N, C-alpha and C positions, 0 to 999 in steps of 0.2 A: 465839116466836123471830123475830127480824127476818130477812126475806128479803133476801139480799145484792143485790138489784136492786129493790126496791119499785116498783111501777107505773112502768115506764120504758122505756128503749130506747137504741140508738145507735152511735152513731157518727153524693223524698228524694234523698235523693240520695247517690249513693255517692261518698264520697271515693275509694272503690274502690281500684284499684291505686295511685292517686296517693298517698294517705295511707298505705295499708297497706305500701307499699314503703319507707316512711321508718322507720328503726329506732325513732325516738322515739315513733312512733305505734302500735307493736305492743303496748305495755302495755295490758291491759284494766283499766278502772276500774269498780268496783262500787258500786251503791247498796245497802248491806247493811241487813238487818233481822234480827230474832231468829229469824223463821221465814218461809219463803216464803208469800205469800198465795195462795189458790186463784185460778186463772185460768179465766175462763168466757167463752164467746163470747156476744155479744148475741143471735144467732139461736137459741141454745139456750133462751132465755127466750121469744122472740116468734116464732120461725120466720123464714122468708126474707122475709116481708112484714110489718113491724111496723106498717104503716099500716092494716091491716085492722080491727083492734080497738084504736083509739087510746087509750092512757091519758092522762089529763089531766096527770099529773105523772110524770116519769121521774126516779128518784132513784138516783144511783150512789154506793155506799158505799165507804169507804176500806179495808174489810176484804176486798175482792175486787178482783182485777185484771181489767179488762174488755177483751176483744178484739172490736173493732168490725168485723164482717164483713158488715154490711148498712147502707145509708144511714140516717141519722137526721135527721128534719126535725120541728121544732116549729112548729105553726101558731098562729094567733091564739087566745089563751086557754089555751095549753098551756105547760108549764114543763119545763125540764131543770135539775135540782138536783144539784150535785156536792159531795161532802164534801171538806174539807181533806185533803190527803195522798192523794187518789185518783190512781190510775195507769190511764191509758186507752191501749191500743195499737190502732192503726188500720192496716188494709191499704191500701186504695185509696179508701175512702169519704170522705164529707164530713159535717160537722155543720152544719146550716143552721137558723137561727132566722128564721122569716118575720115580717113585720110583725105586731105584736101578740103574738108569742111571747116567752118569757122564758128567759134562761139565768142561773142563779145559781151561779157557779163561784168560791167564796170560799176560797182557800187562806190560809196564813200563812207568815211567813218560814221557820219550821222545818218546815212541812208544805205545800209548794206543791202545786198540782194540775198534773199532767204529762200532756200529750197527746203521744204519740210514735209512731214507726213500729213495726209489728209484725214487721218484718224482723229477722233475727238481727243482733247487734251487729257493726258494721263492714261490713255488706253492704246498708245501706239504699240502694236503687237508684233510687227515684223518689218524688216527693211523694205523700202521700195527699191527699185533697181539701181539707183545711184547715177552718178554722172560719169560717163566713159568718154574719154577723149583719145583718139587714135591719130597719130601723125605719121609722117614719112621719114622721120629721123631714124637713128640707129636702134636696133633690137637684135641682140645676138641670138635670139630664138628663131629669127627669120633670115639670118645670114650676116655677112660683114658689111653690107652696104648701108645706105641711108643718107639723108640730106640733113646735115647738122643744123643748118639755119632754117629749117622748115617752120612754117607759121600756122598755128592752129587757133590763134586768137588771144584772148586775155581773160584772166580771172582776177578781179580786184575787189576786196571787201565783200566776200561772199561767205555765207554760212550754208552748210549742207548738214541737215539733221536727219538722223535715223537712216542713213545710207552712206556709202563711201564714195571716194573719188579715185578713179582708175586712170592713170596716165600712161599710155603705151606709145613708144616711139615719138614722143613730143619733142619738137626741136627748139633751139634756143631763140628763134624768132618769136616764140610765144612768151608772154609775160604772166607770171603767177606770183601773187603776193597777197597777204592778208586774207587767208582762207582758213576757216574753222570747220572741222568735221567732228560731229558728236554722235554718240549713241549708235554706233554700228553694231550689228549682231552677226557673229560668225564670220566676219571678214575684216581685213585691215581698214583703218580709216583712210590711209593714203597708200595705194598700191602703185608703185613706180616700176614699170616694165620697160627698161631701156630708156633711150632719149638723152637729150643734151640740154634741156631747158634749165634755167636758173630759177630759184624760188626763195622767197623771203617771207618771214612772219606767217608760219603755218602752225596751226593748233589742232591737235587731236585730243578729244576729251571723252572720258567714259567709254572708251572703245571696248566693245564686247567680243572682239575677235582675238586671235592669238597675238597679233602685233599691231602697233599703231602705224608705224612707217615700215613698209615692206619694199626694199630696194633690191632690184634684181635685173637680169637680162641685159647688162651692159650700160646702165645709166652712168653718165659721166658729167653731170652738171654741178653747179655751185649751189649750196644751201646755207642760209644763215637765219638765226632766230627761229628755231624749231622747237616746239613744246609738245611733248608726249605726256599727257596728264591723265593718269589712271584713276579710276573710281574703284573702291574696294569691292562693290557688289558685282563688278563685271570683269570679264576676261578669264579665259580658260584655254589651256593648251589645245590647239586646233589642228586643222589640216591644211591651212593656207597661211604660212608654211607649216609643215607637220612638226609635231612634238616640240613646240616652242611657245614661250610666253614672254614677250619682251616689248619694250618701248620702240626699239629700232632693230630691224633684222636686215643684214646686208649679205648678199650672196652673189656669185657670178651668174650661174644658170642652174636651175634645180635639176635638170636632166643631164647636163653635160658641162662639167666645171671647166673644161678647156676652151669653151666657146669664146670667140673674140668678136668685137672689142670687149675687153674686160669691164666689168662693173668697177667704176673708179670715181666715186663722188668726192667732192671737197666740201666738208661740212664744218662750219664754225658756229659756236653759240647754240648748241643743242642742249636742251634740258629734258631728261627723262625723270619723271616724278611718279614713282609707284606709291601704293597705298600704305607701305611700311607697317603692315600688320594691323591696320585699323579694323574696328569691329565690322564683321561681314566679309572680310578679305577671303578670297578663294585660297584653299590650301595649296594649290599649285604654285602660288607666288613664292613659296618657301622651298620648292623642290628643284634646286639647281641641277641636280645630277640627271634624274630620269626624264624630267620635263624640259630641261634647258630653260629654266626660268632665270632671266637676268635683264637688267636695264638695256643692255646692248648685246646682241649676238652677231658675230661675224663668222662666216663659214663658206664652204664651197668655192675656194679660190677667189674670193672677193679681194679687191684692192681698194684703198681708201686713204684719204687725208682727213683727220678729225682734230680739231683744235678748239680750245677755249670752251669746253663743254662740261656738263654735270650729269653724272649717272647716280641716281639716288632713289631710295624708297623701295627697292626690291630687297627684302630682308636678308637674303643669303646669296645674292648674286649681283655683282656690278657689271663686269664685262666677261662674257663667256666666249671662248675660242675653242673650236673642235677641229681645226684644220692645220696640218703641219705646214702647208704652203703659205698660209697667212702668217704664221710665226716667222717663216723664212723671209717673207717680204718686209716684215717689221724689222728684223735684225739687219737686213740689207738696206733699210731706209727707202724702200720702194712704197711702203705704206707707213703711216705714222699716226700716233695718238698723243699729242703734246699739250702741255699747259691746261690740263683738265683736272676735274675733281671726280673721284669715285668714292661713293659711300656704301658701306655694307656692314650690317650688324655682325656678320662673320667675316672678319678681315682676311681670313685665309681664302675666301672665295671672292674677294673684290676683283682680282684679276685672275680668272679661273681658266686654267688649261685642262681640257679633257685629258685624263691620264694616258700616258704612252703615245701621245701624238707627236712629240718632238724630243728626240733623244737628249738634246743638250739642255733642256729646261723642264722644270716642273713648276707648279703654281707659285711656290715661295720664291724661286729664282726669278720668275717672270715678274712678279710683283715688285721685287727689288730693282729689276731692270727698268720697269716703267717709271718708278718713283725716282730712281737715281739718275737715269739717262735721259728721261723724256720730260722732266719738270712737272710730272703729275703729282697730285696730292691724294692722300687717303684719309677719309673720315669714318669713324665707326658709328657715330650717332648722327642722325639726320638733324637733330636739334642744333648741332654745332654749325650747320649751314645758315641758320637764322633766316628761314623763310617767314614771311609775315603770318599767314594763316592758311597753310596748304591743305589741311584736312578738315576744314569747315566747308562741307560740300554744298550747303545751302547758299553760301556766299564765298566762293573760293577766292583766295588771294595768295598766289604763288610768288609774289614779288619778294625780293630780299629786303630784310629790315636794314636800318641805317648803318649798322656796324657789321653787316654780314661779310664774311671773307670772300664771297663770290663777286663782290663789287670791284675787285682789283685782280690783277694777275693775268689779264689777257695779253696775248702776243700775236702779232700779225707779220712777223719778219719772214723773209724768204719769198721765193717766187710765187708759190701757189696762193698764199693768203695775203701777200702784198699786192695782189691784183686789185685794180681800182674798183671792181665790183663790190668787194667786201667793205662794209662800214667798219672803220677802225675804232671799235668801242673799247672801254677799259674793263668791262665786266665779263665774267665767265658765265655760261649758261644763256638761256633765251631771253632773260629779262634783267634790266638794270633798274635804276631809280625811276625812269620814265617808262610807263607801260604802254606799249603799242597795242595792248589788248583793249584799251579803253574805248567805249562807245559802240563798237560794232559787234563784239562777241556776245554770246548768250550761253551760260553754263546751266540753265534750268529750262531747257525746251520742253521737258515733260510737264512742266507746270505753266507754260506760256499759252495764253489764249490769244492767238493772232487775229488781227482785224477786229478788235474789240473797241467800240466807240466809247468816248468819254461820257 
């Protein structure tokens, strides 16, 4: 008979009074099954120190719900294997995959793998430690070396709730797609520290940290269909990165902007959707100047290729640039931002240059350059983008409506985006007519009673 843990181990934040005081949020939603699965703590298998007698493979099966009450680390040569449909509840611990370790978490659209808080529904008061994957690929904080093709495993159809995903030096032998991170507190949903991996279909929702996607330390992979979806109750300028509030933040290295290899991602079909001043929005969302609040922030000698994307819902900031070197790379076509849409209620700050950073351009000139030379479009009102129901946070629907202007206009010409890895879609932004969000995502984890029988 199969042991429900086979050789293995392992292993927020309260909407609290804010959400629970809202009548629409009192309804509990259940993930129902025919019969509740048994719930067992990891320490009941391994004791309080699972590192004493280390198993080579830890296998978490879908027929058991695992409560992680001790830390889990996989070292070089060790594996964490997780079945599709597995449910893992965590108190305050972290899952850490060290260089040479492997995680194989392969869910399906109908049976995603879920990592969530072990706190009772609606009372999740603090993040657990998150999932941290460290590889042997490039990281300019550690030098110029690294194995580009390094393999750390795979994440497919995975939800991470009330904690973040940190990817450090992860190589392009690793596959990452269809991952949702929701309700982080004080930290990015996705922190990408170097690496060369490619990723598709990533969702950050209701991030309580400063930024949804924090890209730094020499990351140079491809990314497509990336959704940074903000909730008005959450998000404040923080320390990681400092003095920023954004859907995506791209820099080279926070302590030394000259470090090589440079941060140089290729990103297509990004959507940043801020709260657009909905009730409960933090004041910092409208503070472009002192807070650096914008849908996209590029700084610190970052290099990038961005195409077919949408920046919207930050009332006074679309794209914020505060680095003269970045402006120079754009003018010289070493970085680019083409065929994209920027929306801002204050069109003077849609393409915003920090004053006095580049002698040849000020914000109005730069806006004209991006629209005239780079085939970008500017919209003043978010309604003109015709998203279906982006601000119904009980049942979010960020898909474009039938006549939305975002459904056309994509372009994949040229060497970078002509690469076979990119899907050559017609729409701009993360979502077209057919939603890859269907089935496996959950936008209401604070109201979800997991493992609840019919």
